[in-house]
C-alpha positions in Angstrom: -17.2 1.4 -2.1 -15.0 -1.2 -3.8 -12.1 -3.0 -2.0 -8.6 -2.1 -3.1 -7.3 -4.2 -6.1 -4.5 -5.8 -4.0 -3.8 -5.9 -0.3 -0.2 -6.5 1.0 0.3 -7.2 4.7 3.6 -5.8 6.0 5.4 -5.8 9.3 6.9 -2.3 9.1 5.3 1.1 9.0 7.6 2.6 6.3 7.5 0.7 3.1 8.5 1.3 -0.6 6.3 0.6 -3.6 7.4 0.4 -7.2 4.4 -1.4 -8.5 6.4 -4.2 -9.9 8.7 -5.7 -7.2 6.8 -9.0 -7.4 6.3 -9.1 -11.2 8.7 -11.1 -13.3 10.5 -8.7 -15.5 10.3 -6.0 -12.9 10.6 -2.3 -13.0 9.8 -1.8 -16.6 6.2 -2.7 -15.8 5.9 -0.7 -12.6 6.0 3.0 -11.5 8.5 5.3 -9.9 9.5 4.0 -6.4 7.6 5.8 -3.6 8.0 5.6 0.1 4.8 5.2 2.1 4.3 5.7 5.8 1.5 3.8 7.6 -0.1 6.0 10.3 -2.5 5.3 13.1 -5.1 3.9 10.7 -2.9 0.9 10.1 -2.8 1.1 6.3 -1.8 3.2 3.4 -2.6 3.1 -0.4 -0.1 3.6 -3.1 -1.2 6.6 -5.2 0.2 5.0 -8.4 -1.0 1.4 -8.4 -3.7 1.5 -5.6 -2.0 -1.4 -3.7 -3.0 -1.2 -0.1 -0.4 -1.9 2.5 -1.8 -3.1 5.8 0.3 -3.3 9.0 0.2 -6.8 10.5 -1.6 -6.6 13.9 -2.6 -3.0 13.2 -6.2 -1.6 13.4 -6.9 -2.4 9.8 -5.6 -6.0 9.8 -8.6 -8.2 9.3 -10.9 -5.3 8.6 -13.5 -5.2 5.7 -11.4 -3.1 3.3 -14.3 -2.3 1.1 -15.6 -0.1 3.9 -12.3 1.8 4.6 -11.5 5.0 2.7 -8.5 5.4 0.5 -5.5 6.9 2.4 -2.7 7.8 0.0 -1.2 10.8 1.9 2.3 10.3 2.9 3.5 9.1 -0.5 6.9 10.6 -1.4 9.1 10.0 -4.4 12.5 8.4 -3.6 
């Protein structure tokens, strides 16, 4: 299994991803904004861009992410 292409550590369990919030030039390069809910696993993957959002201090924080399965359930369009 390969690790996710990008891991973003977050402090909240509900986060939004548009795939371009940190890219200069912004939304034209991203995807539709989706809201993601981190569950008891401590992480969630964006179904569009494969970014993995990891809850700081959660069970997946500091884990070997190449061994964790993709979890993209919970993604909902804005």
